[in-house]
C-alpha positions as CSV (number, residue, x, y, z in Angstrom):
1,M,-10.0,35.3,-23.7
2,A,-8.8,34.9,-20.1
3,I,-5.7,32.8,-19.3
4,I,-7.8,30.0,-17.7
5,D,-9.9,29.8,-20.8
6,K,-6.8,29.5,-23.0
7,L,-5.4,26.8,-20.6
8,K,-8.8,24.9,-20.9
9,N,-8.4,24.9,-24.6
10,S,-5.0,23.3,-24.5
11,D,-4.2,19.6,-25.0
12,L,-1.7,19.6,-22.1
13,L,-3.7,21.3,-19.4
14,G,-7.3,21.3,-20.8
15,D,-9.2,19.1,-18.5
16,L,-7.5,19.7,-15.2
17,A,-9.6,20.6,-12.2
18,E,-10.6,24.2,-12.0
19,N,-8.6,24.7,-8.8
20,H,-5.5,23.4,-10.5
21,L,-6.0,25.7,-13.5
22,R,-6.3,28.7,-11.2
23,E,-3.1,27.6,-9.4
24,I,-1.3,27.3,-12.7
25,S,-2.7,30.5,-14.2
26,V,-0.7,32.8,-11.9
27,L,2.5,31.4,-13.4
28,C,1.5,32.2,-17.0
29,R,2.7,35.0,-19.2
30,G,1.4,35.8,-22.7
31,R,4.2,36.1,-25.3
32,S,4.1,37.1,-28.9
33,Y,6.7,36.1,-31.6
34,Q,7.1,37.0,-35.2
35,E,7.4,34.5,-38.0
36,G,10.9,33.1,-38.2
37,V,11.8,33.8,-34.5
38,M,13.5,31.1,-32.5
39,I,11.7,30.7,-29.2
40,F,14.4,28.4,-27.8
41,K,17.3,26.4,-29.2
42,E,18.3,22.8,-28.7
43,G,20.7,22.7,-25.8
44,D,19.4,25.9,-24.1
45,K,18.5,25.8,-20.4
46,A,14.8,24.9,-20.3
47,E,13.1,27.6,-18.1
48,E,9.6,27.7,-19.5
49,L,6.9,25.3,-20.6
50,Y,4.7,26.7,-23.5
51,V,1.2,26.4,-24.7
52,L,0.7,27.7,-28.3
53,T,-2.5,29.8,-28.4
54,D,-2.2,31.0,-32.0
55,G,0.1,30.2,-35.0
56,R,2.4,27.3,-35.8
57,V,5.8,26.4,-34.4
58,V,8.2,23.9,-35.9
59,L,10.3,21.7,-33.6
60,E,13.7,21.1,-35.1
61,M,16.8,19.1,-34.2
62,D,20.3,19.5,-35.6
63,V,21.2,16.4,-37.5
64,R,24.9,15.8,-38.4
65,P,24.9,13.0,-41.0
66,I,28.5,13.5,-41.9
67,P,31.0,14.2,-39.1
68,D,32.9,17.5,-39.4
69,R,30.2,19.0,-41.6
70,P,27.6,21.6,-40.5
71,A,24.5,20.2,-38.8
72,I,21.3,20.2,-40.8
73,P,18.2,21.6,-39.0
74,T,15.6,18.9,-39.4
75,A,11.9,19.4,-38.7
76,V,10.5,16.7,-36.5
77,E,7.1,18.1,-35.5
78,V,4.8,21.0,-36.1
79,V,3.0,22.4,-33.0
80,T,-0.4,23.9,-33.7
81,K,-2.9,25.9,-31.6
82,G,-3.7,24.4,-28.2
83,E,-0.6,22.1,-28.1
84,G,2.1,22.2,-25.5
85,F,5.9,22.3,-26.2
86,G,9.0,22.7,-24.2
87,W,8.4,19.7,-21.9
88,S,12.2,19.7,-21.1
89,A,11.4,22.5,-18.6
90,L,9.8,19.8,-16.4
91,V,12.2,16.9,-16.9
92,E,15.8,16.8,-15.7
93,P,18.4,17.9,-16.8
94,Y,16.1,20.8,-17.8
95,V,17.7,21.3,-21.2
96,Y,15.7,21.7,-24.4
97,T,16.1,18.7,-26.7
98,L,14.8,20.4,-29.8
99,S,14.7,24.0,-31.1
100,A,11.3,25.8,-31.5
101,R,11.0,28.2,-34.5
102,C,7.8,30.2,-35.4
103,M,6.5,29.2,-38.8
104,T,3.9,32.1,-38.5
105,N,3.3,34.9,-36.1
106,C,2.6,33.2,-32.8
107,Q,1.0,33.7,-29.5
108,T,2.0,31.6,-26.5
109,I,1.4,31.2,-22.9
110,A,4.8,30.6,-21.1
111,L,4.8,28.9,-17.7
112,N,7.8,29.5,-15.4
113,S,9.2,26.0,-14.9
114,D,10.8,26.5,-11.5
115,M,7.5,27.8,-10.0
116,L,5.5,25.1,-11.8
117,R,7.8,22.3,-10.4
118,R,7.3,23.7,-6.9
119,I,3.6,23.7,-7.2
120,M,3.7,20.1,-8.6
121,A,5.9,19.0,-5.6
122,D,3.5,20.6,-3.1
123,D,0.4,19.1,-4.8
124,A,1.1,15.5,-5.6
125,E,-2.2,15.0,-7.4
126,L,-1.5,17.9,-9.8
127,G,2.2,16.8,-10.1
128,Y,1.2,13.3,-11.0
129,E,-1.4,14.4,-13.5
130,L,1.0,16.8,-15.3
131,M,3.8,14.3,-15.4
132,K,1.4,11.7,-17.0
133,R,0.6,14.3,-19.7
134,V,4.2,15.3,-20.2
135,A,5.1,11.6,-20.5
136,K,2.4,11.2,-23.2
137,L,3.7,14.3,-25.0
138,I,7.3,12.9,-24.9
139,S,6.1,9.6,-26.2
140,I,4.3,11.1,-29.1
141,R,7.2,13.4,-30.0
142,L,9.7,10.5,-29.8
143,T,7.5,8.4,-32.1
144,H,7.1,11.2,-34.6
145,T,10.8,12.0,-34.6
146,R,11.8,8.4,-35.1
147,L,9.3,8.0,-38.0
148,R,10.5,11.2,-39.7
149,L,14.1,10.3,-39.4
150,T,13.8,6.7,-40.4
151,S,11.4,7.2,-43.3
152,G,13.1,10.2,-44.9
153,L,16.5,11.2,-43.8
154,G,17.5,7.8,-42.5
155,L,16.7,6.1,-45.8
156,A,18.5,8.8,-47.8
157,L,21.6,8.4,-45.7
158,L,21.4,4.6,-46.0
159,G,21.3,4.9,-49.8
160,K,24.4,7.1,-49.8
161,E,26.2,4.6,-47.6
162,L,25.3,1.7,-49.9
163,E,26.5,3.7,-53.0
164,R,29.8,4.1,-51.3
165,L,30.1,0.4,-50.8
166,E,29.5,-0.4,-54.4
């Protein structure tokens, strides 16, 4: 399947105009990762935006519920085929806010963020459309992260705090 066809099948870039997809396709590189491999780590410089074309990726954040204790990697989202991840590559300060680990063998399309941001700056229509999509992705991820932390880990930690007070 050609890169443009893979982009058309993605949530993030899927229904962009054909000329915009052609423009973006030259920035794309196919990448393969084995199960368990960390694609990027929370706090790394964000240099690429990704579209997952096969496999599953878990997005994790380090949670430190007790100061001076090791952080606990906490899954906040699972990325599936056709979804984008690594939005930090388009938003200052260009640092990944989560880690991305392969749950299975994975295939991705990686887009160079410096070049993509230049194209977005030169083509205001494309830039606006991509930033609307990135904002939606951020909103969804933030909502899911909040729900996971408050419904699971947050309640467990609250229970431990209440036990201490008794």
